[in-house]
ZADO-1210 file (C-alpha; in nm, 4 decimals, padded with zeros to 6 digits):
<atoms>
<atom x="05.9891" y="-04.2354" z="-03.3108" code="UNK" pos="1"/>
<atom x="06.0546" y="-04.0843" z="-03.6517" code="UNK" pos="2"/>
<atom x="05.9540" y="-03.7234" z="-03.5897" code="UNK" pos="3"/>
<atom x="05.9717" y="-03.5974" z="-03.9478" code="UNK" pos="4"/>
<atom x="05.7019" y="-03.3360" z="-03.9983" code="UNK" pos="5"/>
<atom x="05.4541" y="-03.3259" z="-04.2854" code="UNK" pos="6"/>
<atom x="05.5970" y="-03.5966" z="-04.5062" code="UNK" pos="7"/>
<atom x="05.4064" y="-03.5340" z="-04.8324" code="UNK" pos="8"/>
<atom x="05.2835" y="-03.8923" z="-04.8718" code="UNK" pos="9"/>
<atom x="05.1542" y="-03.9017" z="-04.5123" code="UNK" pos="10"/>
<atom x="04.9811" y="-03.5634" z="-04.5478" code="UNK" pos="11"/>
<atom x="04.8176" y="-03.6961" z="-04.8658" code="UNK" pos="12"/>
<atom x="04.6930" y="-04.0118" z="-04.6871" code="UNK" pos="13"/>
<atom x="04.5434" y="-03.8168" z="-04.3975" code="UNK" pos="14"/>
<atom x="04.3959" y="-03.5519" z="-04.6291" code="UNK" pos="15"/>
<atom x="04.2174" y="-03.8180" z="-04.8332" code="UNK" pos="16"/>
<atom x="04.0737" y="-03.9805" z="-04.5203" code="UNK" pos="17"/>
<atom x="03.9658" y="-03.6436" z="-04.3804" code="UNK" pos="18"/>
<atom x="03.7837" y="-03.5548" z="-04.7048" code="UNK" pos="19"/>
<atom x="03.6129" y="-03.8957" z="-04.7026" code="UNK" pos="20"/>
<atom x="03.4952" y="-03.8281" z="-04.3470" code="UNK" pos="21"/>
<atom x="03.3694" y="-03.4791" z="-04.4384" code="UNK" pos="22"/>
<atom x="03.1650" y="-03.6208" z="-04.7263" code="UNK" pos="23"/>
<atom x="03.0261" y="-03.8911" z="-04.4992" code="UNK" pos="24"/>
<atom x="02.9067" y="-03.6201" z="-04.2589" code="UNK" pos="25"/>
<atom x="02.7100" y="-03.4578" z="-04.5399" code="UNK" pos="26"/>
<atom x="02.5775" y="-03.7922" z="-04.6661" code="UNK" pos="27"/>
<atom x="02.5134" y="-03.9234" z="-04.3120" code="UNK" pos="28"/>
<atom x="02.7007" y="-04.2369" z="-04.4104" code="UNK" pos="29"/>
<atom x="02.7232" y="-04.3994" z="-04.0687" code="UNK" pos="30"/>
<atom x="02.9392" y="-04.6854" z="-04.1982" code="UNK" pos="31"/>
<atom x="03.2107" y="-04.4451" z="-04.3148" code="UNK" pos="32"/>
<atom x="03.1739" y="-04.2276" z="-04.0046" code="UNK" pos="33"/>
<atom x="03.2176" y="-04.5324" z="-03.7833" code="UNK" pos="34"/>
<atom x="03.5073" y="-04.6639" z="-03.9917" code="UNK" pos="35"/>
<atom x="03.6892" y="-04.3350" z="-03.9392" code="UNK" pos="36"/>
<atom x="03.6986" y="-04.3673" z="-03.5608" code="UNK" pos="37"/>
<atom x="03.9005" y="-04.6094" z="-03.3507" code="UNK" pos="38"/>
<atom x="03.6675" y="-04.8784" z="-03.2164" code="UNK" pos="39"/>
<atom x="03.7716" y="-04.8412" z="-02.8547" code="UNK" pos="40"/>
<atom x="03.6231" y="-04.7295" z="-02.5241" code="UNK" pos="41"/>
<atom x="03.9149" y="-04.4814" z="-02.5131" code="UNK" pos="42"/>
<atom x="03.7968" y="-04.2846" z="-02.8183" code="UNK" pos="43"/>
<atom x="03.6454" y="-03.9425" z="-02.7453" code="UNK" pos="44"/>
<atom x="03.4327" y="-03.7125" z="-02.9607" code="UNK" pos="45"/>
<atom x="03.3071" y="-03.3797" z="-02.8305" code="UNK" pos="46"/>
<atom x="03.0556" y="-03.2237" z="-03.0667" code="UNK" pos="47"/>
<atom x="02.7900" y="-02.9543" z="-03.0539" code="UNK" pos="48"/>
<atom x="02.5230" y="-03.1899" z="-02.9183" code="UNK" pos="49"/>
<atom x="02.7383" y="-03.4744" z="-02.7917" code="UNK" pos="50"/>
<atom x="03.0016" y="-03.5776" z="-02.5432" code="UNK" pos="51"/>
<atom x="03.0924" y="-03.9163" z="-02.6849" code="UNK" pos="52"/>
<atom x="03.3049" y="-04.1228" z="-02.4507" code="UNK" pos="53"/>
<atom x="03.3961" y="-04.4438" z="-02.6286" code="UNK" pos="54"/>
<atom x="03.3173" y="-04.5754" z="-02.9737" code="UNK" pos="55"/>
<atom x="02.9810" y="-04.7227" z="-02.8703" code="UNK" pos="56"/>
<atom x="02.8517" y="-04.3879" z="-02.7430" code="UNK" pos="57"/>
<atom x="02.9773" y="-04.2097" z="-03.0558" code="UNK" pos="58"/>
<atom x="02.8034" y="-04.4659" z="-03.2767" code="UNK" pos="59"/>
<atom x="02.4782" y="-04.4416" z="-03.0784" code="UNK" pos="60"/>
<atom x="02.4725" y="-04.0651" z="-03.1312" code="UNK" pos="61"/>
<atom x="02.5388" y="-04.1024" z="-03.5046" code="UNK" pos="62"/>
<atom x="02.2441" y="-04.3341" z="-03.5606" code="UNK" pos="63"/>
<atom x="02.0142" y="-04.1087" z="-03.3564" code="UNK" pos="64"/>
<atom x="02.0848" y="-03.7964" z="-03.5676" code="UNK" pos="65"/>
<atom x="01.8400" y="-03.7243" z="-03.8497" code="UNK" pos="66"/>
<atom x="01.9867" y="-03.8184" z="-04.1892" code="UNK" pos="67"/>
<atom x="02.0827" y="-03.6034" z="-04.4847" code="UNK" pos="68"/>
<atom x="02.1304" y="-03.2339" z="-04.5406" code="UNK" pos="69"/>
<atom x="02.4051" y="-02.9990" z="-04.6395" code="UNK" pos="70"/>
<atom x="02.5880" y="-03.0256" z="-04.3097" code="UNK" pos="71"/>
<atom x="02.6807" y="-02.7414" z="-04.0795" code="UNK" pos="72"/>
<atom x="02.9703" y="-02.6064" z="-04.2833" code="UNK" pos="73"/>
<atom x="02.8999" y="-02.3298" z="-04.5310" code="UNK" pos="74"/>
<atom x="03.2632" y="-02.2872" z="-04.6297" code="UNK" pos="75"/>
<atom x="03.6109" y="-02.3577" z="-04.5055" code="UNK" pos="76"/>
<atom x="03.8157" y="-02.0752" z="-04.3647" code="UNK" pos="77"/>
<atom x="04.1361" y="-02.2593" z="-04.2805" code="UNK" pos="78"/>
<atom x="04.2474" y="-02.6224" z="-04.2832" code="UNK" pos="79"/>
<atom x="04.5693" y="-02.7271" z="-04.1097" code="UNK" pos="80"/>
<atom x="04.7085" y="-03.0786" z="-04.1249" code="UNK" pos="81"/>
<atom x="05.0160" y="-03.1688" z="-03.9239" code="UNK" pos="82"/>
<atom x="05.1749" y="-03.5096" z="-03.9476" code="UNK" pos="83"/>
<atom x="05.4426" y="-03.6186" z="-03.7040" code="UNK" pos="84"/>
<atom x="05.6351" y="-03.9150" z="-03.8315" code="UNK" pos="85"/>
<atom x="05.4364" y="-04.1726" z="-04.0246" code="UNK" pos="86"/>
<atom x="05.1739" y="-04.2665" z="-03.7662" code="UNK" pos="87"/>
<atom x="05.0389" y="-03.9522" z="-03.5950" code="UNK" pos="88"/>
<atom x="04.8490" y="-03.6558" z="-03.7357" code="UNK" pos="89"/>
<atom x="04.6281" y="-03.3690" z="-03.6314" code="UNK" pos="90"/>
<atom x="04.3665" y="-03.2052" z="-03.8501" code="UNK" pos="91"/>
<atom x="04.2226" y="-02.8667" z="-03.7569" code="UNK" pos="92"/>
<atom x="03.9500" y="-02.6951" z="-03.9538" code="UNK" pos="93"/>
<atom x="03.8006" y="-02.3500" z="-03.9081" code="UNK" pos="94"/>
<atom x="03.4743" y="-02.3003" z="-04.0971" code="UNK" pos="95"/>
<atom x="03.1812" y="-02.0643" z="-04.1447" code="UNK" pos="96"/>
<atom x="02.8694" y="-02.2156" z="-03.9889" code="UNK" pos="97"/>
<atom x="02.5837" y="-02.2484" z="-04.2373" code="UNK" pos="98"/>
<atom x="02.3016" y="-01.9949" z="-04.1867" code="UNK" pos="99"/>
<atom x="02.4650" y="-01.8385" z="-03.8787" code="UNK" pos="100"/>
<atom x="02.7057" y="-01.5578" z="-03.8057" code="UNK" pos="101"/>
<atom x="02.9429" y="-01.7975" z="-03.6333" code="UNK" pos="102"/>
<atom x="03.2758" y="-01.9642" z="-03.6860" code="UNK" pos="103"/>
<atom x="03.3100" y="-02.3333" z="-03.6121" code="UNK" pos="104"/>
<atom x="03.6221" y="-02.5251" z="-03.5231" code="UNK" pos="105"/>
<atom x="03.6919" y="-02.8922" z="-03.5661" code="UNK" pos="106"/>
<atom x="03.9975" y="-03.0853" z="-03.4526" code="UNK" pos="107"/>
<atom x="04.0930" y="-03.4481" z="-03.4876" code="UNK" pos="108"/>
<atom x="04.3845" y="-03.6579" z="-03.3694" code="UNK" pos="109"/>
<atom x="04.4614" y="-03.9453" z="-03.6064" code="UNK" pos="110"/>
<atom x="04.6781" y="-04.2485" z="-03.5276" code="UNK" pos="111"/>
<atom x="04.7877" y="-04.5202" z="-03.7676" code="UNK" pos="112"/>
<atom x="04.7464" y="-04.8617" z="-03.6020" code="UNK" pos="113"/>
<atom x="04.9246" y="-05.1699" z="-03.7348" code="UNK" pos="114"/>
<atom x="04.6034" y="-05.3754" z="-03.7467" code="UNK" pos="115"/>
<atom x="04.3364" y="-05.1242" z="-03.8569" code="UNK" pos="116"/>
<atom x="04.5196" y="-04.8349" z="-04.0247" code="UNK" pos="117"/>
<atom x="04.4439" y="-04.4663" z="-03.9693" code="UNK" pos="118"/>
<atom x="04.1748" y="-04.3897" z="-03.7097" code="UNK" pos="119"/>
<atom x="04.0552" y="-04.0825" z="-03.5238" code="UNK" pos="120"/>
<atom x="04.1189" y="-04.1316" z="-03.1515" code="UNK" pos="121"/>
<atom x="03.9991" y="-03.7888" z="-03.0389" code="UNK" pos="122"/>
<atom x="03.7810" y="-03.5239" z="-03.2015" code="UNK" pos="123"/>
<atom x="03.6274" y="-03.1939" z="-03.1015" code="UNK" pos="124"/>
<atom x="03.3795" y="-02.9561" z="-03.2655" code="UNK" pos="125"/>
<atom x="03.2868" y="-02.6174" z="-03.1228" code="UNK" pos="126"/>
<atom x="03.1340" y="-02.2887" z="-03.2328" code="UNK" pos="127"/>
<atom x="03.2584" y="-01.9441" z="-03.1447" code="UNK" pos="128"/>
<atom x="03.0101" y="-01.6685" z="-03.0658" code="UNK" pos="129"/>
<atom x="02.9598" y="-01.3977" z="-03.3309" code="UNK" pos="130"/>
<atom x="03.2516" y="-01.1563" z="-03.3459" code="UNK" pos="131"/>
<atom x="03.4878" y="-01.3769" z="-03.1427" code="UNK" pos="132"/>
<atom x="03.8285" y="-01.4893" z="-03.2591" code="UNK" pos="133"/>
<atom x="04.1054" y="-01.3464" z="-03.4672" code="UNK" pos="134"/>
</atoms>
């Protein structure tokens, strides 16, 4: 495995896909949201109102959520993207939760597959209580 860290062209690819996903969350674009995740029973997404085990469960939750809105993120606090080699990346985002005195955290593990390209294989969203954290 080529373990070169943060190759600029790989960081750029993952950054672009992450921003596309973030916009799809705001727009409730289920097609883009689904296209971001690996279509596999092994994919996991933990969110505020969801424990999605497998792509089908993640998709079912997406279509059940009411559409539209500004999303839960008021502003970004810190975004960290780490790429390892050319086919593995993590994205971690800390954000201010809209209309609440809370900090949210979002993490994603991305893998580039030969047949389908970059996909999220694992994701997690959580909220810290007011005053918690560094």
